[in-house]
C-alpha positions, -999 to +999 in steps of 0.1 A: +308+642+086+279+619+103+263+627+130+268+589+142+307+592+136+308+626+158+290+611+185+317+583+187+344+612+187+327+629+219+326+595+232+359+586+227+370+620+245+349+607+280+364+575+277+399+589+275+389+613+303+374+589+329+409+569+318+432+591+326+412+597+362+418+562+368+452+559+360+461+591+382+435+571+412+455+542+406+486+557+406+487+584+440+458+563+462+460+534+479+425+514+458+450+505+435+429+473+426+392+495+426+413+515+401+428+487+381+389+471+378+376+502+367+406+507+340+399+472+326+364+476+331+364+504+311+386+492+286+357+463+279+331+492+275+350+513+253+358+481+229+322+470+233+312+508+221+330+508+196+325+477+184+286+486+182+291+517+166+310+491+134+279+470+136+248+489+130+276+511+106+274+480+085+242+471+094+224+501+085+247+502+051+232+469+042+203+475+050+204+506+026+217+488-002+193+459+000+213+432+010+212+410+041+214+424+071+233+404+097+233+403+137+247+432+160+272+408+180+256+405+210+275+376+217+311+389+209+301+419+235+290+397+262+317+374+257+341+404+263+323+413+292+326+380+304+364+376+299+367+410+320+347+393+346+370+359+345+401+380+348+389+402+378+375+365+395+410+351+386+431+380+400+415+394+427+443+404+444+451+430+414+417+437+403+383+444+422+357+423+406+327+455+419+352+478+401+351+457+368+317+455+364+312+492+372+338+496+346+316+478+320+290+500+328+308+533+320+298+531+283+257+536+293+268+561+321+292+582+292+259+576+263+236+593+297+263+622+304+267+628+267+224+631+257+223+655+291+251+678+274+234+678+244+203+684+253+211+717+278+237+727+249+215+727+220+182+739+237+200+773+242+213+776+204+175+774+191+164+803+211 
């Protein structure tokens, strides 16, 4: 299996773990608007992460075959983030705007955490 697909599958596990924590927080704490915002933002972040993976895969296949390479879909990913923020602004009684924004940043947090985990686990294997 290609390394990029392994990374994506590992990231999906992190996303699902975080979403499970957020659902528990939404169900068992009085901060339901915060956790619902985190859930929406994390879902958008996961969608953007998956979309970027798909676009990069198509891009590298096009470059490898000598075909014309198109963009990586920045507009669609930004539009998804803006849509989540608009939903949060439209329904402030249900969704916390700051929670949505933090949730949108979740993919970057997942990538950083995965990089550190991979760095520290691979350094022990080389010895």
